[in-house]
N, CA, C and O atoms as a printed pandas DataFrame, in Angstrom:
     atom_number atom_name residue_name chain_id  residue_number  x_coord  y_coord  z_coord
0              1         N          MET        A               1   -6.304    7.434   12.206
1              2        CA          MET        A               1   -7.510    7.897   11.479
2              3         C          MET        A               1   -8.492    6.847   11.899
3              4         O          MET        A               1   -8.222    5.646   11.889
4              5         N          ARG        A               2   -9.557    7.310   12.240
5              6        CA          ARG        A               2  -10.822    6.598   12.450
6              7         C          ARG        A               2  -11.988    6.748   11.359
7              8         O          ARG        A               2  -12.741    7.722   11.397
8              9         N          ILE        A               3  -12.098    5.850   10.485
9             10        CA          ILE        A               3  -13.180    5.998    9.583
10            11         C          ILE        A               3  -14.153    4.951    9.786
11            12         O          ILE        A               3  -13.672    3.820    9.854
12            13         N          ASN        A               4  -15.278    5.043    9.887
13            14        CA          ASN        A               4  -16.427    4.069    9.747
14            15         C          ASN        A               4  -17.159    3.918    8.551
15            16         O          ASN        A               4  -18.108    3.134    8.519
16            17         N          ASP        A               5  -16.842    4.552    7.605
17            18        CA          ASP        A               5  -17.606    4.623    6.246
18            19         C          ASP        A               5  -16.695    3.852    5.405
19            20         O          ASP        A               5  -15.534    4.259    5.449
20            21         N          GLN        A               6  -16.937    2.734    4.568
21            22        CA          GLN        A               6  -16.170    2.056    3.709
22            23         C          GLN        A               6  -15.731    2.805    2.602
23            24         O          GLN        A               6  -14.543    2.756    2.280
24            25         N          GLU        A               7  -16.686    3.619    1.865
25            26        CA          GLU        A               7  -16.224    4.323    0.803
26            27         C          GLU        A               7  -15.208    5.370    1.181
27            28         O          GLU        A               7  -14.144    5.422    0.563
28            29         N          GLN        A               8  -15.519    6.333    2.312
29            30        CA          GLN        A               8  -14.587    7.212    2.646
30            31         C          GLN        A               8  -13.102    6.595    2.970
31            32         O          GLN        A               8  -12.019    7.100    2.675
32            33         N          PHE        A               9  -13.329    5.484    3.591
33            34        CA          PHE        A               9  -12.043    4.710    4.050
34            35         C          PHE        A               9  -11.149    4.426    2.608
35            36         O          PHE        A               9   -9.945    4.674    2.538
36            37         N          ASN        A              10  -11.893    3.904    1.557
37            38        CA          ASN        A              10  -11.121    3.464    0.354
38            39         C          ASN        A              10  -10.556    4.874   -0.200
39            40         O          ASN        A              10   -9.376    4.899   -0.550
40            41         N          LYS        A              11  -11.231    5.893   -0.284
41            42        CA          LYS        A              11  -10.539    7.223   -0.738
42            43         C          LYS        A              11   -9.416    7.892    0.088
43            44         O          LYS        A              11   -8.658    8.756   -0.351
44            45         N          GLU        A              12   -9.405    7.318    1.506
45            46        CA          GLU        A              12   -8.491    8.151    2.083
46            47         C          GLU        A              12   -7.162    7.183    2.585
47            48         O          GLU        A              12   -6.222    7.684    3.202
48            49         N          ASN        A              13   -7.210    5.973    2.291
49            50        CA          ASN        A              13   -6.439    5.132    2.719
50            51         C          ASN        A              13   -5.265    4.761    1.552
51            52         O          ASN        A              13   -5.412    3.961    0.628
52            53         N          VAL        A              14   -4.225    5.456    1.812
53            54        CA          VAL        A              14   -3.372    5.483    0.598
54            55         C          VAL        A              14   -2.398    4.073    0.816
55            56         O          VAL        A              14   -1.607    3.834   -0.097
56            57         N          PHE        A              15   -2.422    3.353    1.718
57            58        CA          PHE        A              15   -1.601    2.178    2.073
58            59         C          PHE        A              15   -2.322    1.046    1.526
59            60         O          PHE        A              15   -1.670    0.002    1.535
60            61         N          GLY        A              16   -3.451    0.977    1.071
61            62        CA          GLY        A              16   -4.190   -0.212    0.773
62            63         C          GLY        A              16   -4.804   -1.144    2.133
63            64         O          GLY        A              16   -4.396   -0.892    3.266
64            65         N          LEU        A              17   -5.702   -2.107    1.909
65            66        CA          LEU        A              17   -6.218   -2.853    2.991
66            67         C          LEU        A              17   -5.218   -3.952    3.087
67            68         O          LEU        A              17   -4.837   -4.217    4.227
68            69         N          GLY        A              18   -4.799   -4.537    2.251
69            70        CA          GLY        A              18   -3.681   -5.794    2.662
70            71         C          GLY        A              18   -4.643   -6.871    2.765
71            72         O          GLY        A              18   -5.849   -6.798    2.528
72            73         N          SER        A              19   -3.935   -7.946    3.171
73            74        CA          SER        A              19   -4.419   -9.240    3.540
74            75         C          SER        A              19   -4.844   -9.539    5.051
75            76         O          SER        A              19   -4.329   -8.954    6.004
76            77         N          ALA        A              20   -5.952  -10.622    5.183
77            78        CA          ALA        A              20   -6.361  -10.645    6.446
78            79         C          ALA        A              20   -5.246  -11.175    7.394
79            80         O          ALA        A              20   -4.708  -12.261    7.180
80            81         N          ASN        A              21   -4.925  -10.407    8.413
81            82        CA          ASN        A              21   -4.055  -10.525    9.597
82            83         C          ASN        A              21   -4.347  -11.905   10.529
83            84         O          ASN        A              21   -4.731  -11.816   11.696
84            85         N          THR        A              22   -4.140  -13.037    9.930
85            86        CA          THR        A              22   -4.459  -14.302   10.537
86            87         C          THR        A              22   -3.298  -14.757   11.450
87            88         O          THR        A              22   -3.569  -15.500   12.394
88            89         N          VAL        A              23   -1.826  -14.300   11.203
89            90        CA          VAL        A              23   -0.987  -14.551   12.061
90            91         C          VAL        A              23   -0.908  -14.005   13.133
91            92         O          VAL        A              23   -0.451  -14.612   14.102
92            93         N          TYR        A              24   -1.321  -12.770   13.211
93            94        CA          TYR        A              24   -1.426  -12.098   14.547
94            95         C          TYR        A              24   -2.571  -12.022   15.039
95            96         O          TYR        A              24   -2.619  -11.239   15.988
96            97         N          ALA        A              25   -3.857  -12.690   14.693
97            98        CA          ALA        A              25   -5.052  -12.405   15.137
98            99         C          ALA        A              25   -5.355  -12.521   16.534
99           100         O          ALA        A              25   -6.293  -11.930   17.069
100          101         N          GLN        A              26   -4.491  -13.347   17.166
101          102        CA          GLN        A              26   -4.719  -13.756   18.504
102          103         C          GLN        A              26   -4.580  -12.614   19.570
103          104         O          GLN        A              26   -5.058  -12.576   20.703
104          105         N          TYR        A              27   -3.737  -11.614   18.860
105          106        CA          TYR        A              27   -3.421  -10.339   19.667
106          107         C          TYR        A              27   -4.573   -9.332   19.484
107          108         O          TYR        A              27   -4.585   -8.317   20.180
108          109         N          PHE        A              28   -5.479   -9.550   18.637
109          110        CA          PHE        A              28   -6.396   -8.404   18.260
110          111         C          PHE        A              28   -8.014   -9.028   18.576
111          112         O          PHE        A              28   -8.295  -10.226   18.520
112          113         N          ILE        A              29   -8.956   -7.952   18.906
113          114        CA          ILE        A              29  -10.303   -8.491   19.090
114          115         C          ILE        A              29  -10.954   -7.852   17.701
115          116         O          ILE        A              29  -10.828   -6.669   17.385
116          117         N          GLY        A              30  -11.634   -8.797   16.970
117          118        CA          GLY        A              30  -12.159   -8.261   15.827
118          119         C          GLY        A              30  -11.016   -8.715   14.449
119          120         O          GLY        A              30   -9.952   -9.309   14.625
120          121         N          ASN        A              31  -11.456   -8.347   13.352
121          122        CA          ASN        A              31  -10.515   -8.579   12.225
122          123         C          ASN        A              31   -9.575   -7.357   11.922
123          124         O          ASN        A              31   -9.929   -6.183   12.025
124          125         N          SER        A              32   -8.446   -7.748   11.571
125          126        CA          SER        A              32   -7.522   -6.893   11.129
126          127         C          SER        A              32   -6.768   -7.440    9.854
127          128         O          SER        A              32   -6.783   -8.613    9.482
128          129         N          TYR        A              33   -6.087   -6.363    9.232
129          130        CA          TYR        A              33   -5.570   -6.500    7.865
130          131         C          TYR        A              33   -4.225   -6.149    7.928
131          132         O          TYR        A              33   -3.933   -5.222    8.683
132          133         N          LEU        A              34   -3.314   -6.718    7.268
133          134        CA          LEU        A              34   -1.626   -6.560    7.315
134          135         C          LEU        A              34   -1.283   -6.231    5.762
135          136         O          LEU        A              34   -1.518   -7.066    4.889
136          137         N          ASN        A              35   -0.713   -4.958    5.470
137          138        CA          ASN        A              35   -0.261   -4.625    4.233
138          139         C          ASN        A              35    1.182   -4.310    4.459
139          140         O          ASN        A              35    1.504   -3.210    4.908
140          141         N          PRO        A              36    2.116   -5.280    4.151
141          142        CA          PRO        A              36    3.786   -4.865    4.093
142          143         C          PRO        A              36    3.970   -3.627    3.287
143          144         O          PRO        A              36    3.520   -3.509    2.147
144          145         N          LEU        A              37    4.580   -2.797    3.851
145          146        CA          LEU        A              37    5.124   -1.595    2.941
146          147         C          LEU        A              37    6.553   -1.724    2.345
147          148         O          LEU        A              37    6.958   -1.114    1.356
148          149         N          THR        A              38    7.384   -2.773    3.232
149          150        CA          THR        A              38    8.786   -3.005    2.646
150          151         C          THR        A              38    8.750   -4.619    2.656
151          152         O          THR        A              38    7.977   -5.291    3.339
152          153         N          GLU        A              39    9.769   -5.135    1.734
153          154        CA          GLU        A              39    9.884   -6.388    1.642
154          155         C          GLU        A              39   10.953   -7.073    2.571
155          156         O          GLU        A              39   12.126   -6.713    2.674
156          157         N          ALA        A              40   10.469   -7.919    3.102
157          158        CA          ALA        A              40   11.338   -8.708    4.334
158          159         C          ALA        A              40   12.414   -9.238    3.731
159          160         O          ALA        A              40   12.262  -10.019    2.791
160          161         N          GLY        A              41   13.752   -8.860    4.225
161          162        CA          GLY        A              41   15.126   -9.396    3.877
162          163         C          GLY        A              41   15.569   -8.230    2.585
163          164         O          GLY        A              41   16.702   -8.346    2.117
164          165         N          LYS        A              42   14.986   -7.528    2.238
165          166        CA          LYS        A              42   15.557   -6.519    1.200
166          167         C          LYS        A              42   15.528   -5.226    1.850
167          168         O          LYS        A              42   16.178   -4.418    1.185
168          169         N          CYS        A              43   14.969   -4.666    3.007
169          170        CA          CYS        A              43   15.172   -3.775    3.719
170          171         C          CYS        A              43   15.546   -4.040    5.229
171          172         O          CYS        A              43   15.050   -5.007    5.808
172          173         N          PRO        A              44   16.442   -3.162    5.887
173          174        CA          PRO        A              44   16.920   -3.641    7.275
174          175         C          PRO        A              44   15.715   -3.277    8.266
175          176         O          PRO        A              44   15.835   -3.479    9.474
176          177         N          VAL        A              45   14.544   -2.731    7.710
177          178        CA          VAL        A              45   13.380   -2.248    8.592
178          179         C          VAL        A              45   12.222   -3.008    8.034
179          180         O          VAL        A              45   11.979   -2.935    6.829
180          181         N          PHE        A              46   11.521   -3.704    8.807
181          182        CA          PHE        A              46   10.294   -4.052    8.070
182          183         C          PHE        A              46    8.953   -3.415    8.670
183          184         O          PHE        A              46    8.508   -3.715    9.779
184          185         N          LEU        A              47    8.268   -2.339    7.639
185          186        CA          LEU        A              47    7.231   -1.567    7.815
186          187         C          LEU        A              47    5.910   -2.390    7.269
187          188         O          LEU        A              47    5.893   -3.274    6.412
188          189         N          ALA        A              48    5.061   -1.965    7.848
189          190        CA          ALA        A              48    3.743   -2.472    7.486
190          191         C          ALA        A              48    2.464   -1.852    7.929
191          192         O          ALA        A              48    2.371   -1.656    9.141
192          193         N          ASN        A              49    1.585   -1.549    7.268
193          194        CA          ASN        A              49    0.178   -0.819    7.481
194          195         C          ASN        A              49   -0.919   -1.929    8.210
195          196         O          ASN        A              49   -1.382   -2.856    7.546
196          197         N          VAL        A              50   -1.222   -1.755    9.431
197          198        CA          VAL        A              50   -2.268   -2.561    9.805
198          199         C          VAL        A              50   -3.559   -1.797    9.864
199          200         O          VAL        A              50   -3.471   -0.616   10.200
200          201         N          THR        A              51   -4.668   -2.255    9.608
201          202        CA          THR        A              51   -6.179   -1.706    9.318
202          203         C          THR        A              51   -7.040   -2.775   10.192
203          204         O          THR        A              51   -7.034   -3.996   10.034
204          205         N          PHE        A              52   -7.795   -2.015   11.169
205          206        CA          PHE        A              52   -8.714   -2.583   12.011
206          207         C          PHE        A              52  -10.087   -2.329   11.569
207          208         O          PHE        A              52  -10.397   -1.170   11.294
208          209         N          GLU        A              53  -11.073   -3.409   11.450
209          210        CA          GLU        A              53  -12.291   -3.218   11.230
210          211         C          GLU        A              53  -13.076   -2.345   12.317
211          212         O          GLU        A              53  -12.781   -2.598   13.485
212          213         N          PRO        A              54  -14.058   -1.326   12.088
213          214        CA          PRO        A              54  -14.511   -0.725   13.121
214          215         C          PRO        A              54  -15.293   -1.416   14.255
215          216         O          PRO        A              54  -16.024   -2.351   13.928
216          217         N          GLY        A              55  -15.219   -1.064   15.534
217          218        CA          GLY        A              55  -15.894   -1.819   16.608
218          219         C          GLY        A              55  -14.978   -2.541   17.061
219          220         O          GLY        A              55  -15.205   -3.314   17.991
């Protein structure tokens, strides 16, 4: 999904923005945000939503 309008993004993003993705920032150009969907250690699979700023 590609949305450049912040208001529209907030309406359509069911996962939430999450925290600044500083741990993996070296792998991305621009800012990204990581929102874990499962809790590490409590689920056999770690799932997360990654959101990228436009541009």
